[in-house]
Each structure stands twice: as structure tokens, then as C-alpha cells.
C-alpha positions as CSV (number, residue, x, y, z in Angstrom):
1,M,-11.2,15.0,-13.7
2,T,-9.9,15.8,-17.2
3,S,-12.3,13.6,-19.0
4,P,-15.8,15.1,-19.4
5,D,-18.9,13.3,-18.2
6,F,-20.4,13.9,-21.6
7,A,-23.4,11.6,-21.3
8,T,-24.8,13.6,-18.3
9,S,-24.1,16.9,-20.0
10,I,-26.0,15.8,-23.0
11,N,-29.0,14.2,-21.3
12,G,-29.2,16.6,-18.4
13,T,-29.8,13.7,-16.0
14,S,-27.9,10.8,-14.7
15,P,-27.9,8.2,-17.5
16,A,-28.7,4.5,-17.2
17,K,-26.1,1.9,-16.3
18,R,-23.7,1.5,-19.2
19,V,-21.3,-0.8,-20.9
20,L,-18.3,1.4,-21.5
21,L,-15.8,1.0,-24.3
22,V,-12.5,2.9,-23.9
23,W,-10.5,2.7,-27.1
24,D,-6.8,3.7,-26.6
25,A,-6.2,5.0,-30.1
26,P,-2.4,5.8,-29.8
27,N,-1.7,2.3,-28.3
28,M,-3.9,0.4,-30.7
29,D,-2.4,2.2,-33.7
30,M,1.1,1.4,-32.4
31,G,0.2,-2.3,-31.9
32,L,-1.4,-2.6,-35.4
33,G,1.6,-0.9,-37.0
34,S,4.0,-3.3,-35.3
35,L,2.1,-6.3,-36.6
36,L,2.0,-4.9,-40.2
37,G,5.6,-3.5,-40.1
38,G,4.4,-0.1,-41.1
39,R,1.3,2.1,-41.6
40,P,-1.9,0.2,-42.3
41,T,-3.6,0.4,-45.6
42,A,-7.4,0.9,-45.9
43,A,-7.8,-2.9,-45.9
44,H,-6.1,-3.2,-42.5
45,R,-7.7,-0.3,-40.7
46,P,-10.3,-1.2,-38.1
47,R,-13.9,-0.7,-39.1
48,F,-15.6,1.1,-36.2
49,D,-19.1,0.4,-37.5
50,A,-18.4,-3.4,-37.2
51,L,-16.9,-2.8,-33.8
52,G,-20.1,-0.8,-32.9
53,R,-22.4,-3.7,-33.9
54,W,-20.3,-6.1,-31.7
55,I,-20.6,-3.6,-28.7
56,L,-24.4,-3.4,-29.2
57,Q,-24.6,-7.2,-29.1
58,R,-22.4,-7.4,-26.0
59,T,-24.5,-4.7,-24.3
60,A,-27.7,-6.5,-25.1
61,A,-26.3,-9.8,-23.7
62,I,-25.2,-8.1,-20.5
63,G,-28.5,-6.4,-20.1
64,A,-30.4,-9.6,-20.6
65,A,-28.2,-11.4,-18.0
66,S,-28.7,-8.7,-15.4
67,H,-32.4,-8.0,-16.2
68,A,-31.6,-4.3,-16.3
69,D,-31.7,-1.5,-18.8
70,V,-28.2,-1.1,-20.1
71,E,-26.9,1.2,-22.7
72,P,-23.6,1.3,-24.6
73,E,-21.1,4.2,-24.3
74,A,-18.4,4.0,-26.9
75,T,-15.4,6.4,-26.4
76,V,-12.2,6.9,-28.3
77,F,-9.2,8.7,-26.8
78,T,-6.6,10.1,-29.1
79,N,-3.7,12.6,-29.3
80,I,-3.6,15.2,-32.0
81,V,-0.1,16.1,-33.1
82,P,0.2,19.9,-33.9
83,G,-0.3,20.4,-37.6
84,S,-2.1,17.1,-38.2
85,A,-5.7,18.3,-37.5
86,D,-6.7,18.4,-41.2
87,V,-5.5,14.8,-41.6
88,V,-7.2,13.5,-38.5
89,R,-10.4,15.4,-38.8
90,P,-12.2,13.1,-41.3
91,W,-11.4,10.1,-39.0
92,V,-12.7,11.9,-35.9
93,E,-15.9,13.1,-37.7
94,A,-16.5,9.6,-39.1
95,L,-16.3,8.1,-35.5
96,R,-18.7,10.7,-34.2
97,N,-21.1,10.0,-37.1
98,V,-21.2,6.3,-36.2
99,G,-21.9,7.0,-32.5
100,Y,-18.6,7.3,-30.7
101,A,-17.6,10.1,-28.4
102,V,-14.0,11.3,-29.0
103,F,-11.7,12.7,-26.4
104,A,-9.0,14.5,-28.3
105,K,-5.9,16.0,-26.6
106,P,-3.0,17.9,-28.3
107,K,0.3,16.1,-28.3
108,L,2.5,18.9,-27.0
109,A,5.2,16.8,-25.3
110,D,6.2,13.2,-24.9
111,D,4.2,12.9,-21.6
112,S,1.1,14.6,-22.9
113,D,-0.7,11.3,-23.6
114,V,-4.3,10.3,-22.8
115,D,-3.6,7.6,-20.2
116,D,-4.7,9.7,-17.2
117,D,-7.8,10.9,-19.1
118,M,-8.9,7.3,-19.9
119,L,-8.4,6.2,-16.3
120,D,-10.3,9.3,-15.0
121,H,-13.2,8.4,-17.3
122,L,-13.3,4.9,-16.0
123,Q,-13.5,6.2,-12.5
124,V,-16.3,8.6,-13.4
125,R,-18.3,5.8,-14.9
126,R,-17.4,3.5,-12.0
127,H,-19.2,5.7,-9.5
128,N,-21.8,7.7,-11.5
129,P,-24.0,6.1,-12.6
130,G,-22.2,2.8,-12.4
131,L,-20.9,0.2,-14.8
132,A,-22.7,-2.8,-16.2
133,G,-19.5,-3.8,-18.1
134,V,-16.2,-2.4,-19.3
135,I,-14.4,-3.0,-22.6
136,V,-10.9,-1.6,-22.9
137,A,-9.1,-1.7,-26.2
138,S,-5.4,-1.3,-25.4
139,A,-2.2,-3.3,-24.9
140,D,-1.1,-1.0,-22.1
141,G,-1.1,-3.3,-19.1
142,Q,1.0,-0.9,-17.1
143,A,-1.9,1.6,-17.1
144,F,-4.9,-0.6,-17.2
145,R,-4.1,-3.9,-15.5
146,E,-4.7,-3.0,-11.8
147,P,-7.7,-0.7,-12.4
148,L,-9.4,-3.4,-14.5
149,L,-8.7,-6.1,-11.9
150,E,-10.2,-3.9,-9.2
151,L,-13.4,-3.5,-11.3
152,A,-13.5,-7.2,-11.9
153,S,-13.2,-7.9,-8.2
154,E,-16.3,-5.7,-7.7
155,G,-18.3,-8.0,-10.1
156,V,-18.1,-5.8,-13.2
157,P,-17.6,-7.9,-16.3
158,V,-14.3,-6.7,-17.9
159,T,-13.2,-7.4,-21.5
160,V,-9.8,-6.4,-23.0
161,I,-9.6,-6.0,-26.8
162,G,-6.2,-6.1,-28.4
163,F,-3.8,-8.2,-30.3
164,R,-2.7,-11.5,-28.6
165,E,0.9,-10.8,-29.5
166,H,0.9,-7.8,-27.1
167,A,-1.6,-8.9,-24.5
168,S,0.1,-11.3,-22.2
169,W,-1.0,-9.2,-19.2
170,A,-4.7,-9.7,-20.1
171,L,-4.4,-13.3,-21.3
172,S,-2.8,-14.4,-18.0
173,A,-5.5,-12.8,-15.8
174,D,-8.4,-15.2,-15.3
175,E,-10.5,-12.3,-14.1
176,L,-10.3,-10.6,-17.5
177,E,-11.9,-11.7,-20.8
178,F,-9.6,-11.2,-23.8
179,V,-10.9,-10.7,-27.3
180,D,-8.5,-10.4,-30.2
181,L,-9.6,-7.5,-32.4
182,E,-9.3,-9.6,-35.5
183,E,-11.8,-12.1,-34.1
184,I,-14.6,-9.5,-34.1
185,P,-16.6,-10.1,-37.3
186,G,-16.0,-7.5,-40.1
187,V,-13.5,-5.3,-38.2
188,F,-10.9,-5.9,-40.9
189,R,-11.6,-6.1,-44.6
190,E,-8.7,-8.5,-45.1
191,P,-6.9,-10.9,-42.7
192,L,-3.9,-9.3,-41.0
193,P,-0.6,-10.6,-42.2
194,R,0.3,-11.9,-38.7
195,I,3.5,-13.8,-38.1
196,S,4.6,-14.6,-34.6
197,L,7.1,-16.9,-33.0
198,D,4.2,-19.1,-31.9
199,S,2.9,-19.6,-35.4
200,L,5.8,-19.8,-37.8
201,P,5.4,-21.5,-41.1
202,D,7.5,-24.7,-41.6
203,D,9.8,-23.0,-44.0
204,G,10.4,-20.0,-41.8
205,A,9.5,-16.3,-42.1
206,W,11.1,-12.9,-42.1
207,L,10.2,-10.7,-39.1
208,T,10.5,-7.1,-40.2
209,P,12.2,-4.5,-38.0
210,F,10.0,-2.2,-35.9
211,R,12.1,0.8,-36.9
212,P,15.0,1.6,-39.2
213,L,18.6,0.9,-37.9
214,G,19.4,4.6,-38.6
215,A,17.1,5.6,-35.8
216,L,19.9,4.7,-33.4
217,L,21.7,7.9,-34.6
218,K,18.7,10.2,-33.7
């Protein structure tokens, strides 16, 4: 397994059952950027402290329903492009200071992403010590749909966090609960400027390109 079983290594013993958050940072960043038509400003960057409070509430509810001791385990998986460490370091340190574990992997090639590492970590938690619940923040249905449906079939509550514009795979699965990231209280300082084909204003709206036309020449 490429993903470390960090909870066991820290505690020295097998931890209690857990509600596991897996945050797919590259995918969530790409989804947010496509909604905004560019890089997010500070007002439109997710607040992980607000997300953490929501996870704690969700964990407490699952523990109460199952009459068991349940703890949260919040993990963020990200790629580090060579030369960007100084830019990314404050974000990583802020996450760790709030209580998130960060799995960081260098982006050395197009295929050196963190998909396999996230799936490996899910499997580790699935069998040791077991899962009380899973929360995955990603729009990557190709990677997550089948593993999450398998977990749901075993009776594990599974929640997908994302943006409804990119989450048809989760919205269409009755076994999975979907939560739009913007619906979590306090995650964004300001409402996202979301325009979709399902919610157009009466006088129409411009939909900005995802990339410049000149990219066709690259």
C-alpha cells in the first residue's frame, strides 16, 4: 500500500472505528476552477475549519446511531508540482494545524496522480480497523464509483461531497448520499457564482470557456 496507516503509527495500537474523509485535492480544485472560470480568490476557497466542524457533527451522529465509539479521520491527498513547494507549504501546514492528515506526492508525470493512493487508503481503513462511515470529496466517478458502491453494499454509510454540476454519478446512485460542498455551513465566505444550464436566468448568461482557444496549438 502506498498510503501510510498513519493513525496506527501515531497511536501504536489499532484505533477505534472511524468516519473517514478522503479529500481529492487535485479533482476538487479542478472542479472549483471550472465553476469560477479561473483560479479562486480567497472568498471562494474552501474553509477546512468549517468542513472539519461538519465532519465532527457527522461523526457524532453516526456514533450515536450505532451506539459505538467513533472518531473522525480527515485526510487530504494532493500532488506537489516540482518548484511549487514554497507556494503550497502554507496551505499544507494550515491543514495539518486544523487536524487533517495530508498525503503529498510529487507530480513527476501526467500519470503520477494520487488516485491509487486514495483507493489504497480506503482499503486499509475498510479492513483495519473498519469503517463507521466514508466521506469522499471528489467528482472522479471513474475512480470512486465502484469502490464506494461496494462499501455501501456492506452497510457502510457513504457520502460524496462535490459540486452537483460534476456529480451525476453520485446523484444517480441511491446507495450514495450526495452533499454539495456549498451546502456545508461556512465553507465559502461568499456564494459561488454558479451558472448552469439547469438554472439560467431569464435574460440568459455567458458561460466562460474552460481554457483559452490558443491551447489548441499546444
